[in-house]
N, C-alpha and C positions, 0 to 999 in steps of 0.2 A: 504494499499499499504506499502510497505517495502524501506525506505529509500535507495538512492545509497550510501549514506554516510555511511550506517550500512555496506554495501557491501565494498566498499574502507577500512573501520576502520578493518574488518576480513582480506582482502587481506595484508594490512600492517602487522597485527599481523603474518600472515603465513608466510611471509616474513624474520624474524627472530627467527623461530623454524626450528631446523634442526630433531628433532624425529618426525618418521611418526605418532606413537602412538598419540602423543599430535597434530598433524596437524586434524587427522582423528576426534579427540574430537572436535577440533576447527571449522572443518566445520560440523560435525554432530549438534553441538548446533546452528549455524547458519541456516542451513537447517530447524530444527526445528521453528525456529523464523520466517523465509519468509513465506509473507501472500501467503497463497493456491494459488492466481491468478499469483503470480509470482514465485512461487517453479520451475517449469520447465526451466524458463528462466534463475534463479540465478544458478539452478546444473549447467546448460551449462557454465554459466558465468564464475563460480570458476574454470572452465577447461580450461578456454579460448576461448571458441568457442559462437557464437552468436547464431548460427543455427543449429540443426541436422545435422552430417556432411554428411547425406547421400543426403540432399536437393541440390535442384539445386540453391538455394537461395545463393548468396555470396556477402559482401560487396564491393566488388572489391579496395580497398583502398591500393595503394601502398605507398612505403615511400615518394616519391615525393609529391602525393598528400595531404599525412598526414602534411609534412613539411609546403607545402603550407598554409594548414588550421592554422598550428600554427603561422605561419608568419603573418596571417591576422589577428588571434585575438589578437595577441601579440603587433602588429605594426612595428614588426622587419622585416629585409630583411632575405630572405629564406638562403642566405648565413650564416646570423648569428645563424640561427637553425640548418645547417649542422655543424657548428662549435662547438655548444652546444651539438649536439650529439655525435662529437668525444671526447669530454671533460667527459660525463656523461656514454657515452657508452649506451643509454638507450633512446628510444623517449619519454617513460614516463614520466622520471625524466626532459627530457628537455621539455615538453610540460609545467611540471609543475614549473618549473624553468622560461622560457619565459614569460608565461601568468602572474605569480602573481608579474611579476616586472612592469604588464602595470599599470598605474596610475590609479585609481578608477573602475577597473575592478570588484572588490568584491563588491565595494558599490554598483552598478548596480542592483545586484542578491540578495541583503542580507535577501530580505523576501522570495526569493523563494527556493525550496529544491526540488530537483530531486529524482525521486524515481527509481527502477529499470526498471519499466515498462515504463516510460518517456525514459530511455537511450535505451531500446529496441525497442519502438517506430521508436525513430530517426533513429536508426540502419537499421530498416525496411523500412524507406523512402529511404533510402540510396541504399539498396539494390535493390529495385524496380524502380531506375534511370536507364536510358538508352537511347543511341542515342545522338542526338547534344544537348550540352549544360549540359549533366549529369554530366561533371566533376566539372564542377564551381559550378551546384547543392550539389553535394556531398560535395563541399568545404563548402558552405553556411550552410550545415546541421551539420558540424563538429565544425564550427563556432558557432552555436547555441550551442552546448552542450558543450564546452570549456567557452562559456560566461556564460551559467549557472552553471557551476561548483564551487565548493569551493575548497577551499585549503585540499589537501588530496583526492580529487577525481579526479582532472585533468588527473594526472598520471596513473589513471586504465582505464580512457575512452580513452586516448591514446592509450594503448596497447591493449585494446580490439578491436578498430579501424583495427589494423593490427592482433588481434587474436593471441597476442604474450604475455601472463599474467607474464610469469617469478616469480612465487612464489611457484612452485614445487609442486603442486597438479596435480596427475596423477589419471587414470582409479582405480589404486588399491585403493586410500587413499578414493576417492570418492564412490568406492562399499561399502569400510567398513565403510564409514560414514552414508551412507543410512540405512545400516545394523544396525548401531547403534542407528540412531537417530528414527527410528520407529519399533526397535526390530523384525526384519525379518531376517532367514539365509542368510549370505554372498553369499551362493551358488546360491540362489534362485534369489539374485539380479544381480549376474554376467550372469547367465542364461539370466534373461529379458534381459539385453542390448546385449548380443550376438545376439538376436531374434530381437529385434527393432531397435538395433543401435542409442539407444538415453538416455542417464541417467536421461533427464529432464523428459522423458514419466516415466521410471521406478522410479525416485524419488517419483514423483506425485501418481504414482500407488500403490508403497509401502505404503505412507502414507495416502491415502482413503481405500485401499482395503488389506492392509497387505499382507502375504503369500499369501492366497487365489488368490488375484489379481495378484500376481506375476506367479504364475501358469496357470494362463488364458492367459497369453499375448506369442503371437504368431506367425509363419510367416504370412506375409500378402503381397499380389501381391503390388510392387510399393515402399514398403519398403526394399530396400539390408539387407540381413545380414551378419554378419561376415563370410568371407570363412574357410572353415575348412582346416588347415594346416598340412604340414607334418613335420618328423623329418629325421633325418640321419639313413639310415642304417647301421648296422655293417659291415652286409654281407648277403649274400643270405642265407646260412644256417642257422644262426643265426634266420632270417626272418622266413624261414619254422620250425624252431623249437618253435618259438613263437607261431606262427598262425597255425599251421599245415595245414590247406589249403590256398594258397594264392592268390587273385586276382591279375594277373599281367597286366598291364598297362604300354604302352610309357609314358616316360617322355617328353613331346613334348619342341620343342625349341620356345615358343611364348607366347602370354599374356593371362593370365587368365581371365575371363568373368562371370558375372553372368547376367541371361537374365530372364526377367519378359514377359510373354506372357499373355496378358488379351484378349482375343478373337482375333481380328484384331489388336490390340496395340501392339507392341514388343519395351521393354526399355532394353537397355544394359549398364550394371555397369562394370567399370572396376576393377581391384585388390584394388583400393584405393576406390571402391565405388562410383564413380564419374560418373555421367551420360553420355555416349560417345555415344549414339544411334545415333546423326547425323553425326557422322566420319564414320559409318558402315553401309551405306544402303545396302551392300552385305549380309552382316550377317543378318541384318533385313529381307531380302526377303529370305534366308534360312530357318531360323525360322517360317515364314509362309508359307512357300511352303512345308518344312518337318515334323513341327511339328503338330501332329494330336491331338490336345488337347483344351479346353474353356481357362482355366488356368492353367500354370505351372511356375516354378521357377527351371532352368535348371544352371547346373555348367559345367563349359568347358575350351577350350583353343583354341583362334584363332592362325593360323600359316600363315606366309606368304612363298610361296613356289615359288621356279624359275623355268622356263620350265622345269628342270630336276626333279623335285620334290622335290628339297631338300630345308631345311629351308632357307629363307634369316639371315642374322644378325639381332640381336635385335633391333638394332635402326631403321631399316627400317619398322618394324612392329610399333614402337612408330610414325612414321611419319604419319600412318593412324589415332592412337588415338586422336594426336595432331592436326588434320587438322580440319580447320573450314571454309577454302573458298577451290573453285576446287574440293570439295569433290569426284565427280562423275569421274575425271580425273585421281585422286589420285587412285581411288579404281580399277581403268584400269591397272593403273602402277604397284600395288602392291596388287594385287588379295588376300585375305585371304580366308582360308578354316576352317571351324569349326569341332570341335572335342570334343563332349560332353561327358561327363565322369559320370554326378550324377545327380538326380532329387530329388528336395527337396520340392514340393508343387505341388499337381496335383488337379484341378477340386476342389478346395475348401476343400482339403484335405493336412496337414502337414505331411510330411514323413521323418522329421529328427530324429523322433526316431523309425524309421523304419531299418531292418536289410539292409545292402549295397545290399547282394545277391537281396532283393527284390526290393529297388529302382532300380537297375538295371534292372533288368525285367520289370518292367513299362515303366522305359526309352526306351528299346527296342520297346515296344510294341506301343508308342507314336510316335516315330520317324524313319524316314528313316534312313537305315544303313550308308547312306552317310555320314551323318553328327553325328555318333556315333563312339568314341573311341574303337578300337578292346581291348577286354580283354578275358584273360585265368586263369581259376582258376587250380591252380595245385597243387600238393606238391612234385614235383620233382624239386629239385635244378639245376639238369641239363638243365630242359626245363626252366628254367627261366634265365638260363646263357644263352641258344640260343637266347631267345626274347630279353635279354641285349643285346647282339653282334649285334643282328638287328636293334634294336632302335639307335646305337651306328653308326653304317654303314650307316644309312637314313640320319645321320648328327643332331640326336637329342640329347639330353642330358642323357638319361638313361632310368631308367624304375622306377614305383612307384609300390609298394608292398604295397597290402590293405586286412584287415582283412574283409572276405567276411561276416561275422556276426558283423561288427562294425555299431554303428549309427552314424549319420551326428554330429559332435559336433563344432558348429560354434565358430571362433576365436582359438581354440584349438590346439596346438602341441603335439602329443602324438604318442604312439607306434601302432596304428590301421593303420595308413597312414605312409610308410616309402620311402625316395627316396632314390636311388641307382646310385650313380655317378661316374666317372672314377676318380677324382680328389677330393682331402680334399673340403669340402664344404666352398663355399665362404660365406662371413658376406657383410650384407646389411647397411652399416653406413651413419650416417648423418653427411653431411659435415659443420662444425662450424666456419672454418679459413683458412686461405690459406696465401701464400708468393709470392710477386712477384719476378719473375725470374732474372737470371742475364745473362749478354752478350746478344747473339741474341734475350734471351726470356726475355730481361727487360721489354717489353710491355705486358707479359703474366702473368697471376697468374699460376706459374708453379708448385707450390706444394698446398696440400691441406689437412686438418687438419681434421681428420675424428672422430666420436664419436658413440657409442652404447647406447642404453636408458636402464635408470632404470626406469620400469612402475609405480613402487609403487610412487615415488616421482615426477615423470614426468621430470627427472634431464638427461641431456646427459652428458657422461663420455667419455673424449677423450681417444684413443686407440692407435692412430698413425697417420703418415702421408704416401700421396701416390704422387708420382711424376713419376711413372714408367707406360708404358704402353699408353702413351698419345703422339700421333704426334704432329706436330706443328699445323696442321690445325684443330685437336680437341682442343688444347689449346687455338687457337683463339674463337672456339664455345664456350667452357667454360668461358672464360673470359667475353664475351659478357653475358652470361648468370649470372654471378656471379656478374658482375661488378653494377646489380639494385638491389643487395640486401645486398650490403654494410653498415653495420652499424657503425664499426669504423675501423679507419685505422691509423697506426702507424708506420709510415717508411716504410719497406717493409711488414711487419704483417698486415692481414686484418681478421677483423671478417665478418661473415655473418649471417644474418638470418636464422635459421635452417631451411629450405625447400628441399633442394636437396638430397637425396640419391644416394651413390655411392654403386655399387655390386665391390667388392674387392676379390680379389684372395691373398692367401698368403701361405708360404712355410709352416710357424711355428707361434703357441701363445708363447709369453715369459712372465713371469713374469718381471713386469717395475714399479718403482716408478716416472718414467717421465710424465707418464699418468695418469689422473682421475681414470681410470677404475681398475688401478693395474696390465694393462698388455699392450703388444705391439706386433705387427704384424712384422714378419720377411720375407723381400722383398715383401711386399703388392705391386699389381698390379690393376689398374684398368681394369675393366671388363666391366662395362656398366654404364652409367647415369639412373638409373631406375625411368624414370619419369611417370611408372605405379605405383609407390608407394608412400605413404606419409612417413611424420617423423613417425607416429604411426604403420607402418609396418617393420621399422627397426628392425634389431635383437637387442636384449637384454643382458644385463651383464650376463644373467641367460646363456643364449646360448653359450657366449664366455668361460665361467665357465666351461661347458658340454665340448666343443671343446678340452679346454686345459686338462681336465683330461682323455680325450679317447686319448690322443697322448700318443705315446709308451714311458714306463717309467715313465709317469704322474702318 
């Protein structure tokens, strides 16, 4: 077994490093040192995850519950813990400071040593708790971990409990670290991750089976894979020149879904790869009725339509995805229609390395046309323009322009899939802070500080504030949401746990030294709260730079 102390020491070391190459080397050395039985766990831990991101298991530990566990372990009142969080700005440092001051705390457990497996097993118990008394039981399990921890370990147990490790290790560093540790190509490591969506499994496979094993990793029913992504089209003519023949589809104003059909069992995953099956019984029925295949993985879009067949606002769709109670009633009030446009797996065979034109042919063979999105292949810019106008007239966002010969590349954004919309592309940004309003908005958080991602370092880089496009009613809703994830408050300034993603429109991207990204948004406006997207789905600094370069005169 590998001691949790070793993990904590590595985390402490990483916090003091700014170089991506040096961080990669440290993580690679750690992965080589970890016991085989704990390698999958340790790889997830170093990214701040306890379980694979696609699993239904979750700790369900909010800041309130964590504060209560720290308070009980340290014999301090919760109010003191809250004050410490404001002082340190970090739940990990707060736990370490509060519990270290408890007289005799470390003497009690001086002979014991936590292993990485010990910590995971306790987290697993917490995740399995539900129903009456579960909150108290979770607190007791956290107390055990805090009580058994040594100086230097407590901080990282607290951070892992809320899956916010704050050491700057992102997907890029872990990918390169696995490559370095086990001498396998980083491209194969990344490919494996896109297919199984779990760097823990990828690391174990790389260690045990090398490049050959990584090549064997494939799509599987019940394990959602990263969705293929699109980049912004420069124009219709440019797309035709690039692709010759273009597969044209409407870009629906809906919510992306990945559907896994295993005979009579249907599982639906959101864009964030969360299991949303229970909330979408009408979509489950549609798949069971209209998809004739034993096993299949389908890619598509759910759209909510009004009586005139025009799309309802995106927030109405999210009401369906969030619904846990009165699902049947909500399904009647907000019916969803399914538009499938891709097939990734069929009757035991992966299709991601099959050309789009052939995947589409198989999709049409197994599905009733009522649930398949219309697609036309053409080399006529004029015809694409007509389809584009039809999509906009129907209330949708525009069109998708796809290369008929393209393979399905999970998690990748490239020129094989392009999106054409009438306005400059919006950005999906993580909300990291805010400010309380003034005047009649004093009781609301009136503006929000946003950030893009640096995927290599897992850091969030601020890029601007948004305060427009938000009604008083919406401000009230947002304030209620964000009040529960405040981690630091100083006067009117508030810092949030980075959990919420905003879709923001803007007039222009400008260079700026006021924000970490080096850029600022001119006239930003809130379009949507993207509850269907996780922080990992937010746009990167690379996209910001691409949009900036594309602007006229840049």
